[in-house]
C-alpha positions in Angstrom: -43.8 -15.7 -10.0 -42.9 -12.0 -9.6 -46.2 -11.7 -7.0 -44.6 -14.5 -5.0 -43.5 -13.0 -1.7 -39.8 -14.1 -1.9 -39.0 -13.6 -5.6 -37.2 -10.4 -4.9 -35.1 -12.0 -2.3 -34.0 -14.8 -4.7 -33.2 -12.6 -7.4 -30.9 -10.6 -5.0 -29.0 -13.9 -4.1 -28.8 -14.9 -8.0 -27.6 -11.5 -8.8 -25.3 -11.1 -6.2 -23.7 -14.3 -6.4 -23.3 -13.7 -10.2 -21.1 -10.6 -9.2 -18.9 -12.4 -6.7 -18.2 -14.9 -9.3 -17.4 -12.4 -11.9 -15.4 -10.5 -9.6 -13.3 -13.7 -8.6 -12.8 -14.2 -12.5 -11.7 -10.9 -13.1 -9.0 -10.6 -10.4 -7.3 -13.6 -11.9 -5.8 -14.9 -8.7 -3.3 -17.7 -8.7 -4.5 -20.8 -6.9 -7.4 -19.2 -5.6 -10.4 -19.9 -7.9 -13.5 -20.6 -6.2 -14.2 -24.2 -4.8 -17.3 -25.7 -3.1 -16.4 -24.3 0.1 -16.0 -20.6 -1.1 -19.4 -20.9 -3.0 -21.2 -22.3 0.4 -19.0 -19.0 2.5 -20.4 -16.7 -0.5 -24.0 -17.8 0.1 -23.7 -17.8 3.7 -22.6 -14.3 3.6 -25.0 -13.0 1.5 -27.7 -14.6 3.7 -26.2 -12.6 6.7 -26.3 -9.3 5.2 -29.7 -9.6 3.7 -31.7 -11.7 6.2 -33.0 -8.4 7.9 -35.0 -7.7 4.7 -37.4 -10.8 5.5 -38.4 -9.0 8.3 -40.0 -6.1 6.3 -43.2 -6.1 4.2 -43.0 -7.0 0.6 -42.5 -3.7 -0.5 -40.1 -2.6 2.1 -38.4 -6.0 1.7 -37.9 -5.0 -2.1 -36.6 -1.2 -1.0 -34.1 -2.8 1.2 -32.8 -5.5 -1.3 -32.6 -2.8 -3.9 -30.3 -1.0 -1.8 -28.4 -3.7 -0.6 -27.6 -4.5 -4.3 -26.7 -0.9 -5.2 -24.5 -0.9 -1.9 -22.7 -4.2 -2.4 -22.3 -3.6 -6.1 -20.4 -0.2 -5.7 -18.3 -2.2 -3.1 -17.4 -5.2 -5.4 -16.6 -2.9 -8.0 -14.5 -0.2 -6.2 -12.6 -3.5 -4.8 -11.9 -4.8 -8.2 -10.8 -1.2 -9.7 -8.4 -0.7 -6.4 -7.2 -4.2 -6.9 -6.1 -3.6 -10.4 -3.9 -0.7 -9.1 -2.8 -1.9 -5.6 -3.3 -5.4 -5.8 -5.2 -5.4 -2.6 -9.1 -4.7 -1.4 -10.4 -1.8 0.1 -10.4 -1.3 3.9 -11.7 1.1 6.2 -8.7 3.1 6.5 -8.4 3.5 2.9 -11.9 4.8 2.9 -11.1 7.5 5.5 -8.7 8.8 2.7 -11.9 8.8 0.3 -10.9 12.5 -0.2 -8.1 11.4 -2.3 -9.9 9.8 -4.9 -11.0 12.7 -6.9 -7.3 13.3 -7.5 -6.8 9.7 -8.8 -8.8 10.9 -11.7 -6.5 9.6 -14.9 -5.6 6.7 -12.9 -8.9 5.5 -12.2 -10.1 5.8 -15.7 -7.1 3.9 -17.1 -8.2 0.9 -14.8 -11.9 1.0 -16.1 -12.6 -1.9 -19.0 -15.7 -2.2 -21.1 -16.3 -5.7 -19.7 -17.1 -4.0 -16.3 -20.4 -3.3 -17.4 -21.4 -7.0 -16.7 -21.4 -5.8 -12.9 -24.5 -3.9 -13.7 -26.3 -5.5 -16.2 -28.9 -6.7 -13.6 -29.9 -3.0 -13.0 -31.6 -3.2 -16.3 -34.2 -5.7 -14.9 -33.7 -4.6 -11.1 -34.5 -1.1 -11.6 -37.6 -1.2 -13.9 -39.0 -4.2 -11.7 -38.5 -2.1 -8.4 -40.1 0.9 -10.0 -43.2 -1.3 -11.6 -44.0 -3.0 -8.2 -43.8 0.4 -5.9 -45.5 2.6 -8.0 -48.3 0.4 -9.4 -51.8 1.1 -7.9 -52.1 -1.6 -5.3 -49.9 -4.6 -3.8 -51.8 -8.0 -4.1 -52.5 -10.0 -1.2 -50.3 -12.6 -2.6 -47.2 -10.9 -1.6 -48.1 -10.7 1.9 -49.6 -7.1 2.9 -52.0 -7.1 5.9 -55.3 -6.1 4.1 -58.0 -4.1 6.1 -60.2 -6.2 8.1 -57.2 -8.7 9.0 -57.5 -10.0 12.4 -54.7 -9.2 14.9 -54.2 -12.7 15.0 -53.5 -13.2 11.5 -51.4 -9.8 11.8 -49.4 -11.6 14.8 -49.0 -14.7 12.7 -47.7 -12.8 9.8 -45.0 -10.9 11.8 -44.1 -14.1 13.5 -43.6 -15.8 10.1 -41.4 -13.1 9.1 -39.3 -13.0 12.0 -38.9 -16.7 11.9 -38.0 -17.1 8.2 -35.6 -14.2 8.8 -33.9 -15.7 11.9 -33.9 -19.2 10.3 -32.0 -17.6 7.3 -29.7 -15.8 9.6 -28.6 -19.1 11.5 -28.0 -20.7 8.2 -25.7 -18.0 6.9 -24.2 -17.7 10.0 -23.4 -21.6 10.0 -22.5 -21.4 6.2 -20.0 -18.9 6.7 -18.5 -19.3 10.2 -18.0 -23.0 10.2 -15.9 -23.5 7.0 -13.9 -20.1 8.3 -13.3 -21.7 11.2 -12.3 -24.8 9.9 -9.9 -23.1 7.8 -8.4 -21.0 10.4 -7.7 -24.2 12.4 -6.1 -26.0 9.6 -4.4 -24.8 6.6 -4.7 -21.0 7.7 -3.7 -21.1 10.6 -2.8 -17.8 12.3 -4.4 -15.9 9.5 -6.2 -13.4 12.0 -3.5 -13.1 14.3 -1.0 -12.0 11.7 -2.4 -11.2 8.4 0.2 -9.9 6.0 -2.0 -9.7 3.2 -5.7 -8.8 2.8 -6.1 -11.3 -0.2 -5.3 -14.1 2.1 -8.2 -13.1 4.0 -10.3 -12.7 1.1 -9.0 -16.4 0.3 -10.8 -17.8 3.5 -13.3 -15.4 4.1 -14.8 -14.3 0.6 -15.5 -10.7 -0.2 -18.2 -10.2 2.2 -16.7 -11.9 5.0 -13.7 -9.9 4.4 -15.4 -6.5 4.8 -17.2 -7.8 7.8 -13.9 -8.6 9.6 -12.1 -5.3 8.6 -15.1 -3.6 10.2 -14.5 -5.8 13.3 -10.8 -4.9 13.1 -11.2 -1.3 12.6 -13.9 -0.7 15.4 -11.7 -2.8 17.8 -8.5 -0.6 17.1 -10.3 2.9 16.7 -13.8 2.8 18.4 -13.3 0.4 21.1 -9.4 0.5 21.5 -7.2 -2.6 20.9 -6.7 -4.7 24.0 -4.0 -3.9 26.3 -1.0 -5.3 25.4 0.5 -8.2 27.7 3.2 -7.2 29.9 5.4 -10.0 28.7 4.9 -8.9 25.1 5.7 -5.6 26.1 9.0 -6.4 27.6 9.8 -8.6 24.7 9.6 -5.8 22.5 11.6 -3.4 24.6 14.1 -6.2 25.0 14.3 -6.5 21.0 15.0 -2.9 20.4 17.5 -2.9 23.7 19.5 -5.5 22.0 19.4 -4.0 18.4 20.6 -0.6 20.0 23.5 -2.4 21.9 24.5 -3.9 18.3 24.8 -0.5 17.0 28.2 0.2 14.9 28.5 3.7 15.4 32.1 3.3 13.9 34.4 3.0 10.4 35.5 5.2 7.9 32.1 6.7 7.0 31.0 7.5 10.4 30.9 11.4 11.1 32.9 12.1 7.8 30.2 14.2 6.5 29.2 16.2 9.6 27.2 19.2 9.1 26.7 18.2 5.3 23.7 19.4 3.9 21.0 16.5 2.9 18.9 16.8 0.0 16.9 13.5 -0.4 14.6 13.2 -3.6 11.8 10.6 -3.2 10.9 9.7 -6.9 7.4 8.6 -8.0 7.5 5.1 -9.3 11.2 5.0 -10.4 12.1 1.3 -10.3 15.7 -0.5 -10.5 15.2 -2.5 -13.6 15.1 0.7 -15.8 18.4 1.9 -14.6 21.6 1.7 -16.9 19.2 0.5 -20.0 18.9 1.7 -23.3 16.0 1.3 -25.8 16.6 1.9 -29.4 20.3 3.0 -28.6 19.3 5.6 -26.3 19.8 5.7 -22.4 16.6 5.8 -20.5 18.4 7.5 -17.3 21.5 9.0 -18.5 21.8 11.5 -16.0 21.3 9.0 -13.2 23.8 6.6 -14.9 26.4 9.3 -14.8 25.8 10.2 -11.1 26.4 6.6 -10.4 29.9 6.9 -11.7 30.6 9.2 -8.5 28.1 7.8 -6.2 27.1 4.9 -4.0 24.5 2.8 -5.8 22.3 -0.1 -4.3 21.0 -2.4 -6.6 19.3 -4.8 -4.5 17.3 -2.0 -2.6 13.5 -2.8 -1.7 10.6 -0.5 -1.4 8.8 -1.6 1.6 5.6 0.1 1.1 2.0 -1.2 1.9 -1.4 0.2 1.1 -0.2 3.7 1.7 2.2 3.5 -1.3 4.0 6.9 -1.5 3.0 7.8 2.1 4.4 4.4 3.3 7.7 5.0 1.4 7.9 8.3 3.2 6.8 7.2 6.4 9.4 3.8 6.4 12.4 6.2 5.2 12.2 8.5 7.7 11.1 6.5 10.7 13.0 3.2 10.0 9.6 1.4 10.9 7.6 -0.6 8.6 3.8 -0.2 7.0 0.7 -1.2 8.3 -1.4 -4.1 6.9 -4.2 -2.0 6.1 -4.1 1.7 5.2 -1.8 4.0 5.6 0.0 5.2 9.1 0.0 8.9 7.6 -4.0 8.7 7.9 -4.6 6.4 10.7 -2.0 7.1 13.1 -0.7 10.7 12.4 -0.4 11.6 16.4 1.8 8.5 17.1 5.4 9.3 18.3 8.2 8.0 16.0 12.2 8.7 16.0 12.1 10.5 12.5 14.9 12.0 10.5 13.7 15.5 10.7 12.9 15.4 14.0 16.4 14.3 14.9 18.3 16.6 12.6 16.2 19.8 13.8 17.4 18.8 17.4 21.1 19.1 16.0 20.6 22.5 14.7 19.5 21.9 11.0 16.7 23.5 9.3 14.5 20.7 8.0 11.7 21.4 5.1 9.6 19.2 2.8 9.0 20.0 -0.8 5.8 18.8 -2.7 4.0 20.8 -5.4 0.7 19.0 -4.5 -2.3 19.6 -2.1 -0.9 19.9 1.4 -3.9 17.7 2.7 -3.3 14.9 0.5 -2.3 11.7 2.5 -2.8 14.0 5.7 0.6 15.4 5.2 0.1 18.6 7.1 -0.5 17.2 10.2 2.2 14.5 10.0 4.6 16.9 9.0 4.0 18.9 11.8 4.5 16.1 14.1 7.8 15.2 12.3 9.0 18.6 13.6 9.7 20.0 9.9 10.1 23.8 9.7 8.2 24.1 7.1 6.1 22.4 4.4 6.2 23.8 0.7 3.0 22.4 -0.9 1.0 23.2 -4.0 0.1 27.0 -2.9 4.1 27.9 -2.5 4.5 27.0 -6.3 3.8 28.9 -9.2 2.1 26.3 -11.4 3.6 27.7 -14.9 4.3 24.0 -16.3 1.4 21.8 -15.5 2.4 17.9 -16.4 0.5 15.1 -15.0 -0.7 15.6 -11.3 0.6 19.2 -11.0 3.8 21.0 -11.4 6.5 19.4 -13.7 9.6 17.9 -12.1 11.8 20.3 -13.9 9.7 23.2 -12.8 9.3 21.6 -9.1 13.1 21.3 -8.7 13.8 24.7 -10.4 11.5 26.6 -8.1 12.4 24.3 -4.9 16.1 25.2 -5.5 15.0 28.9 -5.3 13.7 28.5 -2.1 16.7 26.7 -0.7 18.9 29.8 -1.3 16.8 31.5 1.7 17.3 28.6 4.0 20.2 28.5 6.6 22.8 25.9 6.4 23.1 23.1 7.4 19.6 21.9 6.1 17.6 18.9 5.4 15.6 18.8 2.4 13.1 16.2 1.4 11.4 16.6 -2.3 8.6 14.4 -3.3 8.4 14.4 -7.3 5.1 13.6 -9.3 5.6 13.7 -12.7 6.1 9.9 -13.3 3.1 9.1 -11.8 0.5 6.5 -13.2 -1.0 6.7 -15.8 2.2 8.7 -17.2 0.6 11.0 -19.4 3.8 12.7 -21.0 2.5 15.2 -23.7 4.1 14.7 -27.2 6.7 17.7 -26.9 8.1 16.2 -23.7 8.7 12.6 -25.2 12.3 12.6 -26.4 12.6 8.8 -26.3 12.1 6.2 -29.1 10.3 3.7 -27.2 9.9 1.4 -30.3 7.6 -1.6 -29.8 6.1 -0.4 -26.7 4.9 3.1 -28.1 1.5 3.9 -27.3 1.2 1.4 -24.5 1.2 2.1 -20.6 4.6 0.5 -20.6 6.1 2.8 -23.5 4.4 5.8 -21.4 6.2 4.9 -18.4 9.5 4.9 -20.0 8.7 8.3 -21.4 7.9 9.7 -18.1 11.0 8.1 -16.4 13.4 9.6 -19.1 11.6 13.2 -18.4 12.4 12.6 -14.8 15.9 11.8 -15.5 16.4 15.1 -17.6 14.9 17.0 -14.3 17.6 15.2 -12.5 20.2 16.6 -14.7 18.9 20.1 -14.5 18.8 19.6 -10.8 22.5 18.7 -10.5 23.4 21.8 -12.6 21.4 24.3 -10.1 23.3 22.8 -7.1 26.5 23.4 -8.7 25.8 26.7 -9.5 24.3 27.5 -6.1 27.5 26.2 -4.3 25.8 23.0 -2.8 27.3 20.5 -4.7 30.4 19.8 -2.7 28.7 20.2 0.7 25.3 18.4 0.3 24.6 14.6 0.4 22.4 13.7 -2.4 19.8 10.7 -2.2 17.6 9.7 -4.6 15.3 6.8 -4.6 12.1 5.3 -6.0 8.9 5.4 -3.9 7.5 2.2 -5.3 6.5 0.1 -8.3 4.7 1.8 -11.6 1.7 -0.9 -11.1 2.0 -2.4 -14.6 1.9 -5.9 -13.8 1.9 -7.5 -17.3 4.7 -9.8 -17.4 5.1 -9.8 -21.1 6.2 -6.0 -21.2 9.1 -6.9 -18.8 10.1 -10.1 -20.9 10.1 -8.0 -24.0 12.0 -5.0 -22.6 14.7 -7.5 -21.0 14.9 -10.0 -23.8 14.5 -13.1 -21.7 12.0 -15.0 -19.9 11.2 -14.3 -16.2 10.1 -16.8 -13.6 8.0 -15.7 -10.4 11.1 -14.6 -8.2 12.3 -12.3 -11.3 8.8 -10.9 -11.3 8.9 -10.1 -7.7 12.5 -8.7 -7.4 11.4 -6.4 -10.3 8.1 -5.2 -8.9 9.6 -4.7 -5.3 13.4 -3.1 -6.2 13.7 0.5 -6.6 17.2 2.2 -6.9 18.9 4.0 -4.2 21.7 6.4 -4.9 23.7 8.2 -2.4 26.0 11.2 -3.9 28.7 12.1 -1.0 30.1 15.7 -0.7 33.0 15.7 -3.0 32.2 12.4 -4.9 33.6 9.1 -4.3 34.7 6.5 -6.9 31.4 4.7 -8.2 30.5 1.8 -6.2 27.6 -0.8 -6.4 26.2 -2.6 -3.4 24.5 -5.8 -4.3 23.6 -6.8 -0.8 20.0 -6.7 0.3 18.6 -3.2 1.6 15.3 -1.5 2.2 13.8 1.9 2.8 14.3 1.3 6.6 18.0 1.6 6.4 17.8 5.3 5.0 17.5 7.1 8.0 19.9 5.4 10.0 22.3 5.7 7.0 22.2 9.2 6.7 22.6 9.8 10.4 26.0 7.6 10.3 27.5 9.7 7.6 26.6 12.8 9.8 28.0 11.1 13.0 24.8 10.9 14.8 24.8 7.7 16.9 21.7 5.2 16.6 21.6 3.7 19.7 19.1 6.0 21.5 16.6 5.5 18.5 14.0 2.9 18.1 14.4 1.7 14.8 13.7 -1.6 12.9 16.5 -0.8 10.5 20.6 -0.2 10.9 22.8 1.7 8.5 24.1 0.3 5.1 28.1 0.9 5.8 29.0 -2.2 7.9 29.3 -6.0 7.1 26.4 -7.0 9.1 24.0 -9.4 7.2 20.8 -7.8 6.7 17.4 -9.0 6.4 14.8 -6.8 4.4 11.1 -7.8 5.3 8.3 -6.5 3.2 4.8 -6.1 4.0 3.5 -8.8 2.0 5.5 -11.3 3.9 8.1 -11.4 1.3 11.8 -11.1 2.6 15.3 -11.0 1.3 18.6 -11.5 2.6 22.0 -12.3 1.2 21.5 -15.9 0.4 17.4 -16.6 0.0 14.2 -15.0 -1.2 11.2 -15.9 0.1 8.2 -15.6 -1.7 4.8 -16.4 0.4 1.6 -17.6 -1.1 -2.2 -17.3 -0.5 -2.0 -19.9 2.3 -0.7 -18.9 5.8 2.5 -20.1 7.3 6.0 -20.6 5.9 5.2 -24.0 4.1 2.7 -22.5 2.0 5.4 -20.2 0.2 8.5 -20.8 -1.9 12.3 -20.3 -0.7 14.6 -19.2 -3.6 18.4 -19.7 -3.4 19.6 -16.4 -5.0 22.8 -18.3 -6.0 21.0 -20.8 -8.1 17.7 -18.6 -8.7 15.8 -21.7 -7.9 13.7 -23.0 -5.5 15.3 -24.6 -2.3 14.4 -26.3 0.9 11.8 -24.5 2.6 13.9 -24.9 5.9 16.5 -22.4 4.4 14.1 -19.7 4.9 12.6 -20.4 8.2 14.7 -18.1 10.2 14.3 -15.5 8.0 10.5 -16.0 8.1 10.2 -16.1 11.7 12.4 -12.8 12.0 10.4 -11.1 9.2 7.1 -12.1 11.0 8.5 -10.8 14.4 9.6 -7.3 12.9 6.6 -6.8 11.3 4.7 -7.7 14.4 6.7 -5.3 16.5 6.6 -2.6 14.0 2.7 -2.8 13.8 2.7 -2.7 18.0 5.1 0.2 18.1 2.6 2.2 15.8 -1.0 1.0 17.1 -0.2 0.9 20.8 2.2 4.2 20.6 4.7 2.1 22.3 7.7 4.8 21.7 5.8 7.2 24.1 5.8 4.8 26.6 9.2 3.7 26.3 10.6 7.0 26.1 8.5 8.2 29.2 10.0 5.4 31.5 12.8 6.8 33.9 16.2 6.8 32.7 15.0 6.9 28.9 16.0 10.0 26.9 
């Protein structure tokens, strides 16, 4: 059997189907189990990517199939590891950030499981078999080599047979792949390729290989060929949307301009989530310093992070530009040269000194380039800090705040300082001497480690406040603290045990998407909690409102937080929330595939209650994507009469 000319090809198909099935089982995707159509698409995809090997002589075919096996095994396993952290698949824009993978060390190790060895078990057969066939003395005639003395006619016949078989396999693969995908996109997955909001939905229709094929096409279209020119009517629609929003700007009210010329210090806190604020464990507050700040600050308890695959960089982008993240990759790495209306640029135009502080490699997330485009005066990165207290990824947050405050002594006022923390980064490795919290039943788990890391960061907040008071900044500075994204701990049981109650899908979605936002105003104020839906896209308009800078000239998706206008908060996943409803999409495309929750009863309600919000969410995501992809702000601002 080993001598049969196509044995290696059938083994390749069997091994790779086994790995695709194993991946699907490891993903644990609700309502996405493989069915007969999925198997057909998977086999068809394998035929498409491997048909060319049938055009080669047997030994060349074996080499080609072995390389394909190694390549796609690596891709499949990388997708699994990436999914365990981000709940999404790797795309080409993500691969453009591959230099960052080495920095993820501890996080990646924590995501690897012993059962993952099953992805590589076929190599125990494949590698010895390949070595045996390639290095034995002579190939048998039965596997198709042209023997010495073979006639020219026989050679042509052999080549014709190879190309015929390969061509038929290609056609069969295309039929098995394209036809079912086309049928799905014309029926239950209408609009998936036009307005995709989650790569997992693509996977559900195309399979993993098809997803990566479409991602390659999409990237080539956008970056090598360039996207098709935006239709004039669509361009006008976007301009009209922004014009209408600018006319609705409310540059009035008791807080507008009340804190003109105040300093602004904004802290983007790694993985700080809202469910933990105000909570205690073992009789000990987890965030006592944050809790005390709430007594004299504005606290937004229904505030959503609006990040996508770019995670921390997306939080930075959305917060400063009031646009939304891309469906794939990070804006910072894909479109660093685009023009946006960003907070540091607006403030520097008004005489502020704008600086960013982050004790990590300046090239990570392409920050050096992006911050130059944002018009920061200086980026204080890892090389600017004395690394005297390493904790986790880099300098501890306590030492980071201390040294950053020392730099601020020499910065002229008014200033804007943006600080990005690191200590509470996954996998939350806090040394024993810095663990001052009794996490009880969670001790020794990643959830317990997360509690320790947040408690440590909260201690750093307390030291920061003390430093601000000592430097005379406390009564002249707007202080903002918010979380950048979730903690990547998905196990529902942890949250149910911590909160002491059962959680439904709405509860979990809010827990994983809500982060705290605290705004402490100069001189302090009576503590106020705002339960209305809000998000990162509201931060820049809110800061400028407090400073008395009108929002009318700027192209933003969000607005400020200090009026009574109803707000819709769209997430990249297609989730949205307003004052009345919360929409949770499913793997199927379209409104009807998801669930609409009534926030009053916290139970599912008629899907029609979410229709208007769904349509506006899709519109805002599309407009933001087009502004970024087509660099529309540069075009809008170059038009006559536009500042």
